[in-house]
N, C-alpha and C positions, 0 to 999 in steps of 0.2 A: 719691325722696322729694319730696313736694309741700310747698312752703313758702308760706304765705299772702303775698299781695302786700304789699310794704313791711315785712314782718317780717324783720329781719336774721337770718341764720344765721351762726354763728361756727364757722370751721374753722381749726384751728391758730392761733387767736388773731387771725384776720383776719375782719372783718365783710363779708359779701356781701349785697347788697340792690340792688333796681332803682335806687333813688336814696335819698339821705339827706335827711331832712325837716328843715326849719326847725321847731323844736319850738313856736314861737309861732304859726305860720301853717299848718303842714302842707304847705306848698309845698316844692319841691326847694331844697336849699341852693345858692346861686349861688357863682360864683368858680371859680378853678382848683383843681387837685388839692392844691397846697401850702396854699392858704388854707383849704380844707375840712379837710385833715389837721390843721392848727393848731386849727381850730374844734372838731372832734370829738375830737381827742386819741387816736384809736385807728386802727389800720390798717384799710383798707377797699378793696373793689373794687365799683364801681357801673357801670351802663350809662346809659340814659336819654338822654344827650346824644351826638350824633354827632361825637365827638372821641376822640383818644387823648391822654391827659394823665397824667403820672406825677410823683409827688413822693416823695422819701425823706428822712427826717430822723432824726437821732440824739436820744435822750432823755437826761435827766439821769442815769439809772441805767445808761447804757452800752449800751442796746439800740437797735434801729432800728425805725422804723415806715415803712409804705409806703401810699400812696394812689394808686389807679388808677381813672381814668375811661376806659372803653372801650365805646362805645355804638354801634358800627356793624359788623355782621357780615352784611351783605346785599349782593348783587351789582348792585343797580340804583340809579339816581339818583332822588332825590325831586324832582319838578317844582317844588314850592313853594320849594325852596332855591335854585333858579337855578344858573347855571354855577359861580360862585365857591363857593357853599355846598356843592356836591357834591364838592369836591376835598379829601376827608379820608381818613384811614386807615380801611381796612376789613379787619377780621381779628379774631383772637382773642389772648388772653393766656394763656400757660401759666406756672404758678407752680412753680418748682423749689425744693427744699430748704425747704419751708414749715414753720415751727415758731415758737412763741413770738411770734406777731404780725408775722413778717417772712417774705418769700420773694424769690427771685431771679426776675425776670420775663423771659420770652422772648416776643417778639411775632411772630406768624405771619400774613402777609397772605393774603387770599383769592386773590390772583393766584398766590402760591406754591402754595397748596393745589390750585387748578384745574390748574396746570401739572403738578404732581406726580401727581395722582390722576385726571386726565381721560384 
């Protein structure tokens, strides 16, 4: 299934999109996963930034929400980022038990995948 760029797709109550937009400017929302989760008020998974950042929060109705930023699943360094900028998590996120806007995350590094399947 092809989803147009920046159109969120909702699966099990979790919004998946390349990045979440500031509705006033169209630019990506800044901040960490916790601040974005508070701003948008819905569970989400985004990429775009080369970080791994996660936030989980409880809501007033006794449910949980999750926000995940995982934007690096490639095996090479980016020269423009320099030495320090390239030392980030590279891998994927598997979501278990997804339902009603929450899931249990499992992080899998590219190093693990290369070792296991090479």
